[in-house]
C-alpha positions as CSV (number, residue, x, y, z in Angstrom):
1,M,-71.0,-113.5,91.5
2,A,-72.4,-113.8,87.9
3,T,-69.8,-116.2,86.8
4,N,-70.8,-118.6,89.5
5,T,-74.2,-118.6,88.2
6,K,-73.1,-119.2,84.7
7,K,-70.8,-121.9,85.9
8,A,-73.6,-123.7,88.0
9,A,-75.9,-123.3,84.8
10,A,-73.3,-124.8,82.6
11,K,-72.8,-128.0,85.0
12,A,-76.8,-128.4,85.3
13,K,-78.1,-130.9,82.6
14,K,-81.3,-130.3,81.0
15,Q,-83.2,-133.6,80.7
16,Y,-86.5,-134.8,79.6
17,R,-88.7,-137.2,81.2
18,I,-90.8,-139.2,78.6
19,T,-94.0,-141.0,79.8
20,V,-95.9,-143.5,77.7
21,D,-99.6,-142.6,78.4
22,T,-101.1,-145.6,76.5
23,N,-99.1,-148.1,78.4
24,P,-97.9,-146.8,81.6
25,G,-96.2,-150.1,82.5
26,F,-94.1,-150.4,79.4
27,C,-90.5,-151.8,79.8
28,G,-88.5,-152.0,76.6
29,V,-86.9,-149.9,73.8
30,D,-88.9,-147.6,71.8
31,A,-88.3,-144.9,68.9
32,G,-84.6,-143.7,68.5
33,G,-83.4,-146.4,70.9
34,V,-84.9,-145.0,74.2
35,Q,-85.1,-147.5,77.1
36,F,-88.3,-147.3,79.0
37,A,-88.8,-148.7,82.3
38,H,-92.3,-148.9,83.8
39,G,-93.6,-146.5,81.2
40,E,-91.0,-143.8,81.8
41,A,-87.6,-142.8,80.4
42,I,-85.3,-139.9,81.2
43,I,-83.2,-138.6,77.9
44,E,-81.1,-135.4,77.4
45,D,-81.5,-135.4,73.5
46,E,-83.9,-132.3,72.9
47,R,-84.5,-133.4,69.3
48,L,-85.7,-136.8,70.4
49,A,-87.7,-135.3,73.3
50,N,-89.5,-133.2,70.6
51,W,-90.3,-136.0,68.4
52,F,-91.9,-138.0,71.4
53,G,-93.9,-134.6,72.2
54,E,-95.4,-134.4,68.7
55,H,-96.5,-138.1,68.7
56,A,-99.7,-139.2,70.4
57,G,-99.4,-141.4,73.4
58,Y,-96.5,-139.7,75.1
59,S,-96.1,-137.0,77.7
60,V,-92.8,-134.9,77.9
61,S,-91.5,-132.9,80.8
62,E,-88.3,-130.9,81.1
63,F,-86.3,-130.7,84.2
64,V,-82.8,-129.6,85.3
65,E,-80.8,-132.0,87.2
66,E,-78.3,-130.4,89.7
67,T,-75.2,-132.3,89.7
68,A,-73.1,-133.2,92.9
69,E,-70.8,-130.3,92.4
70,D,-73.8,-127.9,92.1
71,E,-75.1,-129.1,95.6
72,A,-71.5,-128.6,97.1
73,E,-71.5,-125.0,95.8
74,E,-75.0,-124.2,97.4
75,G,-73.6,-125.3,100.7
76,K,-70.8,-122.8,100.6
């Protein structure tokens, strides 16, 4: 059973939601080539997420997105 958990964790993607606090409607490219739409971007690069977290005007939240395979395994 533990191998299924490890397998599911390996398939799950850690992602970061970057929010522009100072300009919530921002649409365009910002530092590191990150594309924002309506003041928000989703990235997978932890180093870049840390950069945004260290700079004023941005909020960073981490989440794990389940893949379609993960959802199918949960249904079993």
